[in-house]
N, C-alpha and C positions, 0 to 999 in steps of 0.2 A: 667442166662435165667431160668426160671421153667423148671421142666421135664415135658413131652407130657402130663404124667398121673396127674401132679398137677394142668393142665391146662383144666382138665376133671370136669364138674358140674354134679350131679345128676338129673335122669329123673323121671319121675313120680311124685315129690314131694307132697305130702301131708297129713293133719293132719288126724290122723286117730286114730282108737281104738287100743289101745297095752296092751294086759295083762288085763284088766278091767280097764284101763286107756287112756288114750290120750298120743300123740306121732305124730312123724311123720314115713311116709312111704317115701322109695325111692327106686329106682332100680340105680343100679351102675355096669358100666360092668369092671368084672375084669378076668382077665385071658381069654379072650373070651367068658365070658360067661356072660350074663346079671342077678344078683342076685337080688333079693327082700331084703332091710333092712328096720328094724326101729330103732329109737331112743325114749327110753321112756322119758316119761314128769322129773323122775326124775332125769334120766341124764342132760338133758335142761338143770334143775334148778340148779345142783350140780356145773356143770362143764362150760355152756355157759351163763349164768347170766339170767336165765328164771325166770320173777316170775311173776305171772298169777293173783294176787289178787286183787280184782276193774275192772278186762277187763269184757266188753261183750263179747257175741259169735264170732262177726265177730273180733275185737279186738284183740280177744284172740288168735284166729291163727294166725292173723297178728304177733305177738308176738311172738309166739310157732315159725312160720318157720323164722323171723328174725334173733331167737338165734339160730337154727339152721345153718343157713347159716355164720353166726358171727362164728362158731364152724367146720365150715366145714373140713376143712386142717384136724385137728385132729379125725372129725368123719371117714371121707375115711381110713385113718391110719388105726383108730381101724375096720371098716370092712375090707380091707385087712388082717389085722393080725385075723378075727375071721373066716374066710373064707380059707381052705387051699383045699379044695373038692365041687365042685358045689353040689348046695343042691335045691330040690323044694321047701321047704318050707322056710318061710320067716324067718331071721337072725335077732332076736332083740339083739341091744346095749341095755346094762342098765350101769347103774354108774360107777357101777366095772371092766367096758370093757374100762375107761378112767383113 
């Protein structure tokens, strides 16, 4: 049976501007603190199969969110590793974090 944490999904999931590019921003509860994270487009392409060539804007957003959900377990693990102290700032997960 998966752990309780493994069954938790992100909230506030949205395609957003991240460091002059596009990616996914989300909130995740870690250690009793709701932390804002983002995953860069580059990380989604490099590690979770995102390919945006030829997509219109609505289809592009769907593809981005699908890649995010496909990689959620690894994204969740990277988020947990990146945050040892609560932060009021958004923590951006880049390709090197995976």
